[in-house]
C-alpha positions as CSV (number, residue, x, y, z in Angstrom):
1,M,86.9,66.1,61.2
2,A,86.7,64.3,57.8
3,V,89.9,64.7,55.8
4,Y,89.4,66.3,52.4
5,K,91.4,64.3,49.9
6,L,94.0,66.2,47.9
7,K,95.8,64.5,45.0
8,N,99.1,65.1,46.8
9,P,98.5,66.1,50.4
10,I,101.2,67.7,52.5
11,S,102.6,65.1,54.9
12,E,104.8,65.4,58.0
13,N,107.8,64.7,55.7
14,D,107.0,67.8,53.6
15,V,107.0,70.1,56.7
16,H,110.2,71.8,57.8
17,P,110.8,71.4,61.6
18,H,110.4,75.2,62.1
19,L,107.0,75.2,60.3
20,A,106.0,72.1,62.3
21,A,106.7,74.0,65.5
22,R,104.7,77.0,64.3
23,L,101.7,74.8,63.3
24,L,101.7,73.3,66.8
25,E,102.1,76.7,68.5
26,R,99.2,78.1,66.4
27,G,96.9,75.1,66.8
28,I,96.9,74.1,63.1
29,T,96.7,70.4,62.2
30,L,98.1,68.9,58.9
31,D,94.5,68.0,58.1
32,E,93.5,71.6,58.4
33,F,96.5,72.7,56.3
34,N,95.5,70.3,53.6
35,I,91.8,71.2,53.7
36,T,92.7,74.8,53.4
37,L,94.8,74.1,50.4
38,A,92.0,72.1,48.8
39,K,89.0,74.1,49.6
40,G,90.3,77.6,50.6
41,W,90.0,80.8,48.6
42,P,93.0,82.9,47.6
43,A,94.6,85.0,50.3
44,D,95.1,88.7,49.3
45,D,98.1,89.3,51.5
46,V,100.7,87.2,49.7
47,K,104.1,88.4,48.6
48,E,105.2,88.1,45.0
49,G,106.1,84.5,44.1
50,T,104.1,83.1,47.0
51,S,100.6,81.7,47.0
52,G,98.2,81.6,49.9
53,K,94.7,80.3,50.8
54,I,92.2,80.9,53.6
55,Y,89.5,78.7,55.0
56,V,87.2,79.1,57.9
57,F,86.4,76.1,60.1
58,E,83.5,75.6,62.5
59,Y,85.4,75.2,65.8
60,E,83.3,75.4,69.0
61,R,86.2,74.4,71.1
62,E,88.6,75.8,73.6
63,W,91.8,77.6,72.6
64,L,94.0,79.1,75.3
65,G,91.3,79.0,77.9
66,K,88.5,80.5,75.8
67,I,85.7,78.9,73.7
68,F,85.7,80.0,70.0
69,A,83.0,79.4,67.4
70,E,85.4,79.5,64.4
71,K,89.0,79.1,63.4
72,E,90.3,80.9,60.3
73,V,93.4,79.2,58.8
74,S,95.6,80.9,56.3
75,V,98.3,78.8,54.6
76,Y,101.2,80.1,52.5
77,Y,103.3,78.1,50.0
78,K,105.3,78.1,46.8
79,I,104.9,75.8,43.8
80,V,108.3,74.4,42.8
81,D,108.5,71.8,40.0
82,G,104.7,71.2,40.4
83,R,105.0,70.5,44.1
84,V,103.5,72.5,46.9
85,I,106.2,73.7,49.3
86,P,104.6,74.8,52.6
87,L,106.1,78.0,54.0
88,T,103.9,79.0,56.9
89,A,100.4,79.2,58.3
90,K,98.5,81.3,60.7
91,A,95.3,80.9,62.6
92,R,92.7,83.4,64.0
93,Y,90.1,82.3,66.5
94,G,86.8,84.1,66.8
95,R,83.4,84.2,65.1
96,N,81.8,85.7,62.0
97,F,84.9,85.5,59.8
98,R,84.2,86.4,56.2
99,R,83.6,83.5,54.0
100,K,84.5,83.1,50.3
101,E,81.0,84.0,49.2
102,E,81.0,87.2,51.2
103,I,84.4,88.3,50.0
104,H,83.5,87.8,46.3
105,A,80.2,89.7,46.8
106,L,82.1,92.9,47.6
């Protein structure tokens, strides 16, 4: 997977150990986190004071014993003094997830 370049990408040093464990548990890489930040569309399930983005990746790989066509990654963060502070992320595995174009067409 080609890494999409962010001006200030999130690094391992920016990730709290609890979040690092959740990313591993949910199968989300730092590259996917950063790509979602850069290319994702706004999540509509954020709490006040928090931002979120969603991006759908072509996957075609195994996760927990099943092959999935796509992976939808949602990342949640706050902006503090101009810096992105990662809070959490979640992943859904499946197919035919709505893309940005489809959501905005509704």
